[in-house]
VOTIBA-803157 format. One record per residue: x, y, z of N, C-alpha, C in turn. Coordinates in steps of 0.001 Angstrom, whole numbers. Layout:
# VOTIBA-803157
    n_c1    n_c2    n_c3   ca_c1   ca_c2   ca_c3    c_c1    c_c2    c_c3
       X       Y       Z       X       Y       Z       X       Y       Z
...
//
This chain:
# VOTIBA-803157
    n_c1    n_c2    n_c3   ca_c1   ca_c2   ca_c3    c_c1    c_c2    c_c3
   57576   70733  105557   57511   71509  104313   56077   71892  103950
   55087   71466  104746   53695   71781  104434   53463   73284  104371
   54023   74003  105348   53866   75460  105376   54431   76085  104113
   55553   75586  103652   56193   76131  102448   55276   75971  101240
   54654   74799  101096   53768   74572   99963   52527   75457  100034
   52035   75713  101257   50897   76610  101423   51261   78012  100951
   52457   78459  101298   52897   79796  100897   53027   79884   99382
   53511   78850   98763   53661   78854   97310   52294   78956   96635
   51311   78248   97196   49967   78292   96636   49422   79714   96646
   49747   80477   97684   49248   81842   97813   49871   82804   96820
   50886   82383   96087   51551   83268   95134   50791   83376   93819
   49760   82568   93639   49058   82553   92353   48273   83833   92083
   47841   84523   93132   46986   85693   92955   47647   86976   93456
   48931   87105   93253   49627   88323   93661   49089   89526   92881
   48903   90673   93543   48380   91862   92856   49440   92602   92037
   50163   91877   91212   51119   92439   90254   50982   91652   88951
   51339   92235   87813   51174   91535   86535   52258   90512   86224
   53238   90386   87084   54356   89469   86854   53994   88033   87228
   54318   87101   86343   54155   85677   86647   55335   85244   87508
   55060   84707   88678   56120   84339   89622   56273   82826   89696
   57512   82380   89494   57859   80967   89674   58790   80916   90874
   58308   80368   91979   59044   80408   93242   59363   78993   93708
   60575   78811   94189   60926   77538   94802   62343   77112   94510
   62878   76305   95388   64236   75801   95217   64326   74966   93943
   65319   75256   93125   65505   74552   91874   64780   75179   90699
   64023   76237   90938   63242   76847   89854   64124   77520   88802
   65379   77830   89138   66298   78415   88158   66478   77472   86967
   66302   76182   87226   66438   75191   86157   65370   75301   85093
   64328   76076   85353   63246   76260   84381   63489   77447   83450
   64624   78112   83622   64893   79320   82839   64831   79064   81337
   65484   78014   80890   65499   77717   79454   64094   77495   78902
   63294   76789   79679   61907   76523   79271   61112   77823   79159
   61290   78703   80133   60571   79986   80135   61007   80852   78959
   62315   80911   78725   62838   81717   77613   62283   81210   76289
   62239   79909   76133   61783   79311   74872   60339   79679   74538
   59542   79947   75535   58144   80308   75312   58007   81595   74487
   59030   82450   74561   58996   83713   73813   59559   83565   72398
   60121   82386   72092   60681   82086   70774   61650   83183   70301
   62629   83519   71113   63551   84598   70741   64628   84149   69758
   65152   85104   69037   66306   84847   68174   67596   85114   68953
   67581   86176   69736   68745   86521   70555   68282   86992   71928
   69036   86609   72947   68683   86931   74330   69824   87709   74980
   69480   88818   75614   70477   89594   76354   70388   89245   77828
   71509   88820   78401   71578   88552   79837   72295   89721   80500
   71615   90373   81420   72161   91522   82140   72514   91083   83550
   73755   91282   83937   74198   90811   85248   75465   91543   85672
   75993   91170   86820   77272   91699   87273   78362   90678   87028
   79591   91080   87136   80702   90179   86832   80746   88974   87759
   80546   89193   89051   80661   88078   89993   79525   87078   89805
   78337   87586   89517   77198   86680   89314   77420   85797   88103
   77930   86393   87037   78149   85616   85822   79231   84564   86028
   80255   84918   86784   81315   83956   87071   80776   82768   87857
   79790   83033   88727   79247   81991   89599   78203   81135   88911
   77367   81756   88065   76233   81043   87487   76350   80758   86000
   77377   81298   85373   77505   81161   83928   77459   79736   83432
   78071   78834   84167   78118   77432   83734   76750   76756   83807
   75819   77344   84554   74490   76762   84687   73521   77252   83613
   73936   78257   82849   73069   78811   81813   73187   77973   80542
   72265   77081   80367   72294   76189   79208   71134   76541   78275
   71140   77777   77805   70069   78227   76925   70293   77669   75522
   69211   77241   74889   69350   76717   73540   69121   77807   72493
   69196   79068   72929   69101   80215   72023   70411   80979   72059
   70617   81808   71060   71797   82669   71080   71633   83695   72193
   72589   83742   73071   72483   84733   74130   73769   85541   74239
   73570   86828   74542   74655   87792   74652   74719   88241   76102
   75899   88286   76669   76061   88628   78077   76555   90063   78230
   75839   90833   79019   76280   92161   79431   76476   92094   80940
   77739   91926   81362   78036   91697   82771   78823   92847   83397
   78408   94054   83072   79130   95235   83561   78326   96068   84553
   77256   95500   85112   76414   96255   86040   77090   96372   87400
   77205   97593   87877   77819   97891   89162   76742   98200   90204
   77099   98203   91505   76143   98661   92512   75754  100113   92212
   74514  100472   92470   74022  101817   92151   74328  102145   90689
   73774  101380   89763   74139  101500   88349   73927  102896   87781
   74858  103288   86938   74840  104621   86343   74073  104629   85028
   73720  105822   84594   73055  105966   83302   73978  105480   82186
   75268  105714   82334   76227  105290   81317   76217  103773   81148
   76120  103066   82251   76064  101597   82181   74820  101146   81429
   73684  101756   81738   72437  101408   81057   72562  101687   79561
   73106  102839   79213   73254  103220   77807   74147  102236   77059
   75190  101757   77729   76088  100788   77106   75360   99459   76862
   74602   99019   77848   73846   97779   77693   72746   97911   76652
   72136   99074   76585   71083   99332   75600   71637   99285   74184
   72802   99882   74001   73449   99845   72676   73728   98417   72249
   74191   97596   73187   74488   96197   72887   73207   95441   72521
   72148   95700   73270   70868   95045   73027   70361   95351   71617
   70467   96602   71220   69997   97002   69891   70908   96472   68785
   72207   96538   69032   73183   96085   68041   73018   94603   67734
   72776   93813   68767   72640   92361   68602   71203   91945   68280
   70320   92933   68199   68904   92686   67872   68278   91649   68808
   68490   91878   70096   67923   90969   71090   66412   91193   71196
   65684   90126   71451   64235   90251   71571   63699   89736   72908
   64599   89322   73809   64260   88986   75190   65420   89450   76066
   65101   89973   77243   66141   90397   78192   65951   89631   79498
   67063   89144   80054   67048   88460   81347   67951   89235   82303
   67458   89537   83477   68280   90153   84520   68563   89123   85589
   69840   88908   85891   70232   87930   86908   71152   88602   87916
   70777   88588   89193   71616   89186   90212   70801   89867   91289
   71423   90855   91931   70721   91639   92939   69843   92684   92271
   69441   93677   93043   68550   94696   92520   69116   95474   91353
   70416   95699   91338   71020   96510   90274   70901   95880   88890
   71308   94623   88686   71120   94001   87368   69657   93907   86947
   68776   93661   87917   67355   93587   87584   66831   94948   87145
   67249   95993   87843   66809   97347   87478   67347   97759   86111
   68603   97418   85845   69192   97755   84540   68515   96953   83435
   68272   95681   83698   67633   94839   82695   66256   95337   82307
   65458   95730   83292   64088   96140   82974   64042   97473   82230
   64998   98380   82507   64992   99660   81784   65524   99471   80363
   66502   98570   80186   66980   98259   78829   65847   97656   78006
   65089   96750   78617   63998   96077   77905   62955   97069   77403
   62594   98036   78225   61553   98978   77813   62096  100047   76871
   63337  100462   77064   63920  101499   76201   64150  101000   74780
   64394   99713   74635   64652   99153   73307   63481   99404   72352
   62287   99443   72872   61097   99629   72036   60526  101046   72077
   61229  101968   72767   60721  103331   72882   61737  104355   72386
   61246  105404   71820   62106  106467   71303   62545  107386   72440
   63581  108179   72163   64076  109124   73152   65254  108579   73926
   65957  109466   74607   67149  109079   75360   66798  108708   76793
   67657  107932   77401   67486  107558   78796   67396  108798   79678
   68196  109801   79378   68221  111019   80190   66897  111768   80135
   66196  111664   79034   64874  112291   78957   63916  111644   79948
   64007  110334   80066   63124  109614   80990   63555  109827   82440
   64859  109949   82663   65390  110106   84024   65168  111515   84560
   65450  112510   83730   65367  113907   84189   64050  114599   83832
   63539  114365   82640   62341  115079   82176   61050  114299   82417
   61194  113066   82920   60032  112228   83216   59142  112002   81994
   59788  111833   80834   59050  111470   79624   58401  110110   79861
   57202  109925   79324   56442  108690   79562   56648  107693   78414
   56761  106421   78736   56894  105394   77705   55578  105237   76950
   55685  105038   75650   54486  104907   74814   54233  103468   74363
   55262  102614   74464   55130  101232   74028   55654  100268   75092
   55135   99062   75060   55667   98025   75930   57078   97660   75469
   57894   97192   76391   59259   96839   76058   59390   95392   75614
   60618   94941   75498   60886   93533   75220   60475   92702   76431
   60156   91432   76246   59891   90578   77400   61101   90564   78332
   60842   90774   79619   61931   90806   80601   61690   89749   81667
   62720   88930   81898   62671   87870   82909   63633   88230   84035
   63121   88283   85261   63933   88659   86414   64294   87435   87243
   65595   87311   87549   66080   86188   88364   66927   86752   89508
   66326   86998   90664   67094   87558   91780   68021   86539   92426
   69206   86999   92817   70149   86137   93536   70382   86649   94951
   69640   87693   95330   69666   88200   96699   68224   88228   97205
   68056   88446   98502   66712   88477   99084   66519   89809   99795
   65942   90765   99076   65733   92062   99726   65134   93143   98847
   65576   93241   97601   65160   94385   96792   63723   94278   96291
   63260   93069   96012   61912   92894   95475   61762   93405   94058
   62883   93724   93410   62833   94293   92063   62196   93355   91052
   62142   92071   91375   61571   91093   90443   60063   91270   90245
   59416   92041   91122   57967   92249   90972   57583   93729   91064
   58523   94619   90785   58201   96049   90792   58392   96646   89403
   57860   97845   89227   57937   98533   87933   58959   99648   87959
   59870   99619   88921   60835  100708   89091   62254  100270   88771
   63027  101210   88276   64454  101019   88024   65191  102175   88686
   65976  101871   89715   66697  102906   90464   68084  103080   89856
   68366  104292   89394   69613  104574   88689   70305  105783   89299
   71583  105960   88934   72369  107056   89470   73089  107792   88352
   73083  109115   88442   73863  109939   87521   74621  110959   88342
   75945  110775   88405   76794  111595   89272   76328  111427   90714
   75803  112472   91343   75358  112368   92730   73840  112341   92856
   73161  112152   91758   71696  112079   91789   71248  110625   91638
   70483  110156   92596   69938  108805   92552   68417  108912   92553
   67784  108265   91583   66331  108370   91468   65795  107147   90730
   64501  107021   90712   63870  105865   90077   63027  106284   88881
   63090  105481   87842   62166  105578   86719   61158  104455   86915
   59879  104781   86826   58866  103768   87073   57717  103890   86079
   57257  102752   85589   56139  102745   84654   55557  101339   84610
   54267  101235   84347   53623   99927   84313   54232   98993   83274
   54835   99546   82223   55465   98713   81198   56777   98089   81674
   57223   98462   82859   58511   97977   83353   58394   96773   84286
   57187   96334   84567   57055   95110   85359   57659   93937   84579
   58466   93097   85222   58957   91894   84535   57789   91023   84077
   57959   90340   82952   56938   89382   82500   56924   88171   83420
   58132   87719   83770   58282   86522   84604   59362   86770   85645
   59135   86289   86843   60167   86302   87885   60427   84870   88320
   61686   84463   88245   62076   83141   88731   62832   83358   90041
   62185   83003   91144   62761   83240   92468   63194   81907   93061
   64476   81636   92979   65045   80379   93464   65898   80671   94700
   65425   80333   95889   66176   80614   97118   67584   80012   97133
   67794   78944   96365   69124   78335   96333   70168   79310   95793
   69747   80245   94950   70690   81210   94380   71184   82210   95424
   70494   82296   96561   70911   83230   97616   71852   82581   98627
   72089   81291   98488   72864   80552   99491   74302   81039   99624
   74842   81593   98551   76241   82014   98581   76425   83437   99100
   75330   84113   99435   75479   85466   99978   76213   85430  101315
   77251   86251  101487   77923   86315  102789   77003   86948  103836
   77381   86841  105091   76526   87296  106186   76128   88766  106041
   77103   89629  105761   76792   91065  105700   75812   91378  104573
   75981   90732  103423   75069   90980  102312   73674   90427  102628
   73626   89291  103310   72345   88743  103744   71630   89744  104646
   72392   90355  105555   71811   91337  106479   71370   92603  105750
   72222   93119  104884   71940   94381  104205   70710   94261  103296
   70599   93158  102580   69429   92972  101726   68183   92722  102582
   68356   92076  103717   67238   91881  104645   66738   93201  105205
   67670   94124  105493   67278   95470  105931   66355   96121  104903
   66697   95956  103647   65919   96566  102571   64504   95999  102542
   64384   94686  102657   63059   94054  102658   62223   94558  103827
   62850   94674  104996   62122   95156  106171   61660   96595  105970
   62526   97439  105425   62152   98832  105163   60990   98893  104179
   61013   98025  103175   59907   97973  102217   58596   97637  102923
   58642   96632  103801   57435   96236  104507   56890   97341  105390
   57774   97966  106149   57358   99040  107068   56812  100242  106300
   57549  100699  105301   57133  101888  104562   55846  101650  103766
   55717  100464  103194   54495  100170  102440   53290  100121  103376
   53483   99629  104595   52352   99489  105508   51853  100840  106013
   52776  101742  106347   52308  103050  106842   52137  104080  105719
   52400  103686  104501   52287  104571  103345   50893  105189  103198
   50849  106425  102739   49569  107071  102442   48846  106360  101285
   49604  105674  100450   49017  104972   99308   48670  103519   99637
   48809  103147  100892   48552  101754  101256   47087  101402  101027
   46837  100132  100824   45481   99638  100599   45386   98242  101201
   44194   97669  101289   44070   96349  101936   44991   95269  101374
   45205   95267  100054   46083   94252   99460   47541   94486   99840
   47990   95734   99715   49394   96010  100055   49646   95772  101537
   48644   96065  102376   48799   95863  103817   49053   94397  104151
   48349   93503  103462   48526   92067  103714   49977   91653  103480
   50529   92062  102349   51893   91652  101993   52942   92392  102813
   52647   93626  103194   53587   94377  104025   53740   93724  105394
   52630   93356  106020   52704   92726  107337   53332   91337  107262
   53033   90602  106190   53683   89305  106003   55197   89473  105902
   55614   90527  105195   57046   90809  105045   57693   91032  106395
   57104   91923  107193   57689   92277  108488   57809   91051  109386
   56772   90249  109419   56784   89046  110264   57839   88043  109787
   57892   87809  108479   58869   86870  107929   60300   87324  108196
   60555   88606  107990   61907   89123  108223   62268   89024  109699
   61363   89474  110556   61674   89466  111984   61974   88051  112499
   61230   87065  112002   61389   85700  112505   62542   84929  111862
   63002   85368  110688   63990   84563  109955   65278   85291  109607
   65304   86581  109809   66444   87415  109407   67760   86952  110037
   67823   86927  111360   69065   86543  112033   69409   85075  111794
   68377   84234  111679   68618   82816  111410   69289   82629  110055
   68850   83412  109068   69466   83325  107738   70892   83852  107770
   71123   84899  108559   72476   85457  108671   73439   84481  109330
   72962   83823  110375   73830   82953  111172   73875   81504  110686
   72928   81134  109820   72900   79773  109273   72777   79842  107755
   73829   80323  107096   73748   80602  105662   73441   79388  104788
   73724   78185  105280   73490   76984  104477   72145   76333  104746
   71332   76989  105573   70009   76449  105879   69025   76955  104835
   68588   76063  103956   67734   76451  102837   66374   76959  103304
   65879   76422  104398   64555   76840  104875   64538   78340  105207
   65594   78817  105880   65648   80240  106217   65835   81092  104965
   66588   80563  104008   66769   81277  102742   65439   81382  101991
   64652   80307  102048   63337   80330  101406   62448   81400  102028
   62461   81470  103343   61618   82445  104034   62038   83880  103707
   63341   84143  103617   63804   85489  103305   63546   85846  101840
   63642   84854  100948   63302   85109   99538   61819   85434   99405
   61000   84735  100181   59568   85004  100159   59268   86382  100744
   59987   86743  101806   59813   88072  102400   60161   89164  101400
   61241   88970  100666   61654   89940   99653   60600   90074   98565
   60058   88938   98147   59015   88934   97117   57765   89658   97612
   57317   89319   98807   56142   89990   99379   56384   91497   99523
   57595   91851   99928   57926   93266  100090   57855   93993   98758
   58330   93336   97699   58252   93930   96371   56810   94153   95945
   55949   93173   96238   54522   93307   95925   53929   94480   96706
   54316   94601   97974   53783   95673   98821   54143   97053   98283
   55419   97261   97932   55815   98589   97454   55342   98843   96029
   55144   97772   95259   54602   97942   93912   53197   98530   93978
   52494   98243   95077   51120   98722   95242   51005   99963   96124
   51962  100186   97016   51846  101302   97968   53014  102273   97936
   54128  101908   97327   55275  102803   97245   56096  102841   98523
   57256  103463   98432   58117  103691   99596   58015  105164   99988
   58726  105545  101031   58675  106942  101451   59933  107416  102150
   59860  107732  103412   60900  108569  104008   62261  107888  104170
   62305  106632  104602   63605  105982  104778   64332  105848  103443
   63587  105497  102405   64200  105383  101085   64647  106747  100562
   63849  107755  100815   64200  109098  100352   65537  109555  100933
   65728  109333  102220   66968  109758  102886   68121  108813  102578
   67802  107571  102239   68865  106606  101944   69646  106984  100689
   68993  107649   99750   69645  107946   98479   70908  108805   98637
   70848  109957   99336   72092  110714   99513   73129  109989  100366
   72682  109184  101320   73643  108422  102121   74416  107443  101241
   73746  106912  100246   74389  105981   99326   75260  106695   98306
   74735  107750   97682   75497  108420   96626   76663  109235   97169
   76509  109831   98341   77584  110653   98905   78649  109834   99627
   78235  108710  100259   79167  107994  101135   79283  106501  100822
   78663  106053   99752   78741  104647   99339   78240  103678  100399
   77312  104128  101236   76692  103225  102202   75698  102348  101438
   75800  101033  101531   74873  100161  100798   73418  100527  101071
   72596  100411  100056   71227  100909  100133   70434  100356  101314
   70425   99040  101483   69648   98459  102571   70109   98950  103927
   71418   99057  104097   71971   99568  105349   71597  101028  105541
   71643  101812  104462   71279  103230  104543   69832  103384  105019
   68963  102482  104592   67571  102509  105063   67509  102166  106556
   68266  101148  106956   68238  100697  108350   68732  101770  109313
   69681  102579  108872   70270  103581  109756   69240  104579  110284
   68198  104841  109507   67193  105820  109935   65866  105189  110355
   65737  103883  110224   64455  103221  110469   63902  103467  111867
   64710  103275  112891   64221  103394  114274   63718  104805  114560
   64473  105806  114160   64066  107193  114435   62829  107588  113643
   62695  107085  112420   61492  107417  111659   60279  106644  112173
   60491  105486  112770   59380  104791  113419   58869  105625  114589
   59782  106171  115346   59389  107044  116464   58702  108308  115934
   59241  108849  114865   58706  110079  114275   57267  109877  113799
   56974  108705  113238   55648  108432  112672   54665  107826  113669
   55118  107581  114888   54301  106825  115842   52997  107523  116227
   52959  108846  116184   51727  109564  116520   50788  109658  115322
   51334  109892  114150   50499  110059  112954   49975  108733  112430
   50659  107658  112735   50243  106335  112246   50241  105343  113408
   49561  105720  114478   49577  104922  115712   49087  103499  115491
   47947  103348  114808   47407  102009  114589   48337  101160  113737
   48907  101803  112708   49819  101079  111818   51080  100646  112568
   51609  101540  113396   52820  101199  114156   52540  100078  115152
   51333  100072  115707   50983   99006  116641   50903   97663  115913
   50351   97664  114700   50311   96432  113898   51719   95950  113556
   52598   96893  113225   53993   96547  112940   54629   95915  114176
   54364   96532  115338   54912   96011  116591   54409   94596  116860
   53120   94354  116617   52548   93030  116850   53179   91983  115928
   53612   92415  114749   54271   91494  113822   55612   91009  114353
   56149   91734  115340   57406   91321  115972   57153   90615  117299
   55875   90417  117640   55535   89750  118897   55358   90693  120067
   55422   92000  119814   55285   92992  120881   53824   93394  121072
   53542   93968  122232   52178   94413  122532   52041   95926  122511
   53149   96623  122381   53107   98088  122339   54032   98596  121248
   53803   99822  120814   54653  100424  119785   56089  100512  120279
   56233  100933  121534   57574  101104  122104   58348   99789  122102
   57680   98713  122496   58349   97402  122534   58637   96892  121121
   57753   97212  120183   57991   96818  118796   59217   97506  118229
   59353   98777  118520   60535   99523  118068   61795   98947  118705
   61710   98600  119981   62862   98001  120667   63233   96659  120042
   62228   95875  119671   62498   94575  119049   63288   94733  117758
   62877   95684  116923   63574   95905  115657   64954   96499  115903
   65056   97383  116887   66357   97958  117227   67328   96872  117694
   66843   95937  118497   67683   94829  118967   68092   93924  117805
   67172   93741  116866   67487   92959  115676   68662   93591  114927
   68609   94900  114770   69680   95623  114090   71002   95501  114857
   70936   95647  116165   72154   95610  116986   72873   94269  116869
   72102   93196  116767   72696   91860  116705   73467   91613  115411
   73207   92426  114396   73967   92270  113152   75335   92928  113252
   75461   93908  114142   76725   94641  114278   76981   95634  113160
   75979   95857  112324   76166   96728  111148   75554   98112  111302
   74504   98223  112105   73806   99504  112237   74478  100326  113334
   75266  101286  112905   76065  102111  113814   75809  103586  113539
   76375  104483  114375   76200  105918  114126   76746  106321  112757
   76193  107380  112199   76590  107822  110859   78081  108111  110756
   78673  108638  111829   80098  109008  111771   80987  107784  111523
   80496  106611  111917   81259  105383  111691   81454  105133  110199
   80520  105611  109391   80568  105402  107942   81177  106588  107195
   81836  107470  107930   82543  108578  107296   81707  109822  107080
   80484  109832  107607   79633  111008  107453   80118  112099  108405
   80393  113251  107848   80855  114371  108666   79670  115164  109198
   79820  115673  110402   78735  116417  111028   78341  117627  110188
   79327  118239  109544   79052  119413  108716   78288  119064  107433
   78199  117774  107126   77501  117347  105903   76018  117068  106131
   75591  117108  107385   74214  116713  107693   73194  117593  106986
   73433  118886  106914   72494  119775  106221   72386  119408  104744
   73519  119063  104156   73538  118675  102744   72739  117387  102525
   72912  116429  103416   72183  115166  103302   70684  115399  103453
   70328  116214  104450   68909  116486  104704   68250  117148  103498
   68946  118073  102900   68399  118771  101729   68194  117798  100569
   69201  116945  100329   69099  115969   99236   68083  114869   99544
   67794  114684  100839   66855  113642  101237   65395  114025  101060
   65159  115288  100712   63793  115739  100456   63457  115463   98990
   62753  114385   98747   62328  113996   97402   60817  113824   97405
   60208  113658   96241   58753  113449   96207   58275  112250   97028
   59173  111322   97331   58787  110146   98111   58257  110513   99499
   58780  111587  100086   58388  111903  101467   56921  112316  101572
   56311  112668  100442   54886  113018  100461   54023  111796  100761
   54622  110615  100602   53911  109361  100859   54052  108918  102314
   54784  109703  103114   54972  109388  104529   53730  109787  105321
   53323  109000  106317   52090  109327  107053   52140  110650  107810
   53314  111011  108315   53479  112296  109006   54184  113268  108070
   53764  114518  108109   54433  115525  107292   55885  115650  107764
   56792  115598  106810   58212  115656  107149   58901  116656  106242
   59773  117480  106824   60487  118482  106043   61990  118357  106259
   62704  119243  105630   64168  119202  105688   64688  119311  107120
   64076  120164  107918   64523  120336  109299   64286  119075  110126
   63166  118399  109878   62890  117143  110584   63954  116098  110259
   64287  116003  108982   65309  115043  108551   66656  115384  109170
   66983  116667  109167   68258  117104  109752   68330  116747  111227
   67242  116943  111943   67213  116631  113371   67427  115141  113621
   66801  114322  112814   66961  112867  112958   68387  112443  112623
   68953  113023  111597   70327  112678  111229   71309  113051  112327
   71056  114153  113006   71925  114550  114114   71798  113585  115282
   70621  113046  115472   70405  112081  116566   71216  110801  116343
   71345  110416  115085   72033  109147  114805   73476  109364  114352
   73957  110607  114410   75325  110877  113966   76362  110288  114939
//
């Protein structure tokens, strides 16, 4: 366990404003953390299954109200409903418990409570927040999204999926307890792991990357590559769960400082049009975009390859491709119901401002060509 304690020590100086409490059993500190804010009422934002599983462990000595209606790819309507409840009950602290969706909904509710204007103004018109929100505490129960240390909230309205991001949206505190991820089934462990890996790769080759983000991005890639399949195949092994939770956290720090780009941009229409889980949607295009970026970001791709134990870019790409194959989840697009005639539509929707952060210039035709390769 010496290595684990060393890693925990390194969490003290993360380049994000969120206070991170990491370690098995740390969920038990929730009541203590909440009490520090001296709230009158606390809103807990979560999904139905999470609340059913963890509700009995929530022994808060404050009045708390549960909003457990968060769905995957949360809609603006869901956020608006939770926001109304938060205001009606006069909550002064918000806690998000669950995967990326409850955390994203919780952080946007927290900031909107103290700011004027409608959610749609912030989502569509990019209105800027003028005030800090309510204190928000993030408690992830999956290992992949990194939402516990980012300032973004990814939401969906009809077929449009996009992120609202602002410095006021960083959680005040993140309680990362790997034990909470133990109940994730194999496929969910894999899908969230895909997301963490995509975060590490995209943050490392990002145009906005910097020395700090590079450190955490490479740590993410190495941790995922070495522990991903072990966590999938040994779900009750806490050590592997700890490593994947740490990878998710590092990945969140990396993208908080460097942003995401092309895989995430294309993942959005794959998710909104075909209900492909986000992490998997990122994985489906990862190999081809690694090849696409290999000339424009040669040094970065070589570093990524070395993080997998390879000595060349080609071997590094093969290592990650083999990792994907062993999960049995990364298959051609047609397997997930994507029609060949829809590829142009996906490519067009996949062109978002995020692609400007990609090391190689990428356009709609490039995306279309890659989608046809993996169809």
